C-alpha positions as CSV (number, residue, x, y, z in Angstrom):
1,M,-8.0,35.5,27.7
2,F,-7.9,38.0,24.9
3,K,-4.2,38.4,25.0
4,L,-3.5,34.7,25.0
5,N,-5.6,34.4,22.1
6,L,-3.7,37.1,20.6
7,E,-0.7,35.3,21.1
8,G,-2.2,32.0,19.6
9,I,-2.8,34.2,16.3
10,Y,0.5,35.6,16.1
11,N,2.1,32.0,16.7
12,F,0.0,30.6,14.2
13,L,1.2,33.1,11.4
14,D,4.7,32.9,12.3
15,W,4.2,29.2,11.8
16,R,2.2,29.7,8.5
17,N,5.4,32.2,7.7
18,Y,8.1,29.5,8.6
19,A,6.1,27.1,6.7
20,Q,6.1,29.1,3.2
21,T,9.4,29.6,3.9
22,F,11.1,26.7,4.3
23,A,8.6,24.2,2.1
24,P,10.0,24.8,-1.0
25,Q,13.5,23.6,0.4
26,I,11.8,20.6,2.1
27,K,10.4,19.7,-1.0
28,V,13.4,19.7,-3.1
29,I,15.2,17.2,0.0
30,H,12.1,15.3,-0.5
31,Q,12.5,14.9,-4.4
32,K,16.2,14.2,-4.1
33,L,16.0,11.2,-1.1
34,H,13.5,9.6,-3.9
35,Q,15.9,10.1,-6.7
36,D,19.0,8.8,-4.5
37,Q,18.2,5.4,-2.8
38,H,21.5,5.3,-1.2
39,L,21.0,9.1,0.3
40,K,17.5,8.1,1.3
41,E,18.6,5.2,3.4
42,K,21.5,7.0,4.8
43,Y,18.5,9.9,5.7
44,L,16.3,7.5,7.1
45,G,19.1,5.9,9.3
46,W,19.5,9.0,11.3
47,L,15.7,9.3,12.1
């Protein structure tokens, strides 16, 4: 049980590091999508 809890904590820390690393890039992409309507429509078409 304790081992599983430790693994959960490590996974959470890894996720936080991932989010902190990529959040600025995602924010920039998000801003570009708002600025460029054509690019936004193209991106939404991929979803």
